[in-house]
LUMNUMI-194867 format. One line per field, with one value per residue (C-alpha): x, y, z. Coordinates in steps of 0.05 Angstrom, whole numbers. Example, Ala and Ser with C-alpha at 12.3 -4.5 7.8 and 13.67 -1.06 7.14 Angstrom:
BEGIN
X = (246,273)
Y = (-90,-21)
Z = (156,143)
//
This chain:
BEGIN
X = (1657,1613,1626,1634,1676,1747,1768,1845,1848,1823,1878,1927,1886,1865,1789,1757,1686,1648,1600,1634,1624,1555,1499,1513,1579,1604,1587,1626,1687,1688,1675,1735,1778,1761,1787,1855,1844,1874,1810,1803,1737,1707,1646,1619,1614,1684,1667,1636,1691,1747,1711,1705,1779,1797,1751,1778,1850,1846,1810,1843,1806,1868,1864,1932,1905,1943,1893,1913,1876,1830,1849,1795,1783,1726,1694,1627,1622,1579,1642,1674,1739,1749,1730,1782,1835,1814,1817,1885,1910,1886,1920,1984,1985,1963,1973,1927,1853,1833,1762,1717,1650,1606,1561,1548,1476,1415,1342,1310,1235,1196,1130,1130,1095,1152,1208,1253,1307,1360,1333,1333,1406,1426,1393,1430,1496,1492,1464,1491,1542,1600,1593,1613,1670,1700,1702,1734,1787,1808,1802,1871,1910,1865,1879,1954,1953,1920,1847,1797,1724,1675,1610,1555,1502,1433,1365,1301,1261,1256,1232,1177,1157,1156,1123,1157,1225,1228,1298,1325,1292,1314,1386,1381,1350,1406,1457,1431,1441,1511,1533,1519,1551,1614,1620,1622,1670,1719,1716,1777,1816,1799,1755,1689,1629,1568,1512,1480,1408,1389,1318,1292,1355,1353,1402,1407,1381,1322,1306,1310,1267,1217,1223,1171,1135,1083,1136,1173,1110,1094,1161,1161,1091,1114,1180,1188,1237,1211,1271,1294,1353,1413,1476,1517,1476,1493,1567,1569,1544,1592,1651,1634,1628,1695,1730,1766,1710,1667,1720,1670,1612,1604,1547,1500,1449,1445,1381,1390,1321,1293,1245,1212,1216,1192,1129,1117,1126,1089,1034)
Y = (1372,1434,1499,1556,1619,1611,1649,1652,1674,1605,1567,1536,1557,1505,1496,1450,1424,1384,1330,1330,1259,1265,1312,1386,1370,1329,1386,1434,1389,1383,1458,1479,1424,1451,1519,1489,1495,1443,1412,1376,1346,1300,1255,1195,1155,1128,1091,1152,1198,1153,1142,1217,1226,1171,1200,1270,1246,1211,1268,1317,1364,1386,1460,1464,1479,1440,1400,1356,1296,1318,1302,1262,1240,1200,1241,1251,1326,1315,1292,1361,1336,1287,1341,1389,1335,1328,1403,1406,1346,1378,1444,1409,1369,1421,1489,1539,1532,1595,1574,1536,1511,1486,1440,1377,1368,1322,1340,1285,1293,1283,1304,1349,1294,1246,1294,1274,1313,1267,1278,1353,1354,1309,1355,1415,1376,1353,1417,1475,1463,1442,1507,1547,1503,1491,1567,1575,1523,1551,1626,1638,1606,1638,1706,1693,1674,1741,1725,1680,1662,1620,1598,1567,1524,1544,1530,1566,1515,1562,1619,1574,1546,1474,1424,1361,1394,1433,1410,1423,1490,1513,1497,1530,1593,1597,1592,1657,1688,1662,1682,1755,1752,1717,1766,1823,1787,1763,1822,1857,1793,1799,1737,1741,1700,1688,1638,1605,1584,1530,1516,1449,1417,1353,1305,1229,1229,1273,1232,1166,1189,1241,1260,1240,1273,1304,1335,1363,1395,1424,1458,1483,1512,1548,1575,1639,1603,1540,1494,1449,1473,1426,1420,1455,1518,1519,1505,1564,1611,1585,1593,1666,1681,1647,1684,1751,1777,1777,1815,1865,1816,1790,1777,1761,1706,1688,1651,1603,1573,1595,1641,1588,1625,1690,1658,1618,1676,1729,1682)
Z = (-352,-354,-390,-341,-331,-308,-245,-248,-175,-153,-189,-140,-79,-28,-25,27,18,69,45,-23,-47,-79,-98,-92,-57,-116,-163,-118,-116,-192,-202,-159,-190,-259,-237,-220,-145,-99,-74,-8,16,68,69,107,42,30,-34,-67,-44,-69,-135,-146,-132,-182,-235,-230,-220,-288,-324,-373,-418,-455,-438,-405,-335,-282,-242,-183,-157,-99,-27,9,81,111,166,200,211,272,307,315,345,287,237,266,255,182,170,202,161,96,112,134,69,19,51,84,66,28,11,59,34,90,50,89,110,109,99,140,141,205,235,296,335,320,340,398,434,404,334,345,368,310,259,287,288,216,186,228,283,238,198,259,285,216,207,275,257,189,203,236,179,128,158,160,87,69,75,41,30,68,36,77,43,69,40,19,59,118,73,47,115,91,139,167,166,231,250,180,171,240,221,153,181,232,175,147,215,229,160,175,244,219,161,211,259,206,158,188,174,100,105,68,92,48,42,-18,-8,-59,-80,-102,-130,-171,-140,-138,-66,-83,-145,-106,-48,-71,-145,-197,-255,-208,-164,-224,-249,-181,-175,-247,-236,-172,-200,-240,-285,-317,-308,-252,-210,-216,-173,-226,-216,-142,-157,-206,-152,-100,-147,-159,-84,-72,-128,-126,-170,-108,-68,-37,-26,45,94,37,27,-47,-65,-124,-134,-202,-165,-122,-56,-88,-114,-51,-2,-41,-65)
//
């Protein structure tokens, strides 16, 4: 369990996280659970999702904060109809969703010459489309409950112009755009919408597929801060944006990358 500030306003609130079984999503689930929020999440990996629920359900750090076992459902967010059912089930079981974290995504690499129409649509579906329709689904109940916070997970990849990621970067650039539009549209309902743009985050997936000593050195050399970004750093930023302490922050894109995009863009 990490040491982080406690936001009392999150305790008892329902927080829903897509893609919450591993990587950044797992860190998000644990971070909101630590705050005493009632956490719900979905993922396509049933084994990892159930294991996370069991681990947190059995945990107790002795600080007196009431923490409930997370609620989990298996769901592929590309299936919007199925995802709507999961969001409805979570709200029916736990109460209105007051924080929605649109996290699910996949950074599949592909050359432009290999791109097909089906691949393109799949990249948009897994990285962008569900952000919009999940927001649409939870917004009415969120408004009726007095408001809430939506945090979209973007990426600095589009700021850096990375090759072999055209579907992913197109989606992530669009997330920055929809965040500003949704913030304007939902503001009168007391719903704040922000985005967090992670840099090169060390996750199990990244480590298994692309990370080695050379890659670590390359990122450290390019970053202003000489440390690797970890999922907990992203979770800390999302917690703040979801908390009442960020009550007047909306429509913003918060870059959490140890200065990687700054060096890459300016340099």
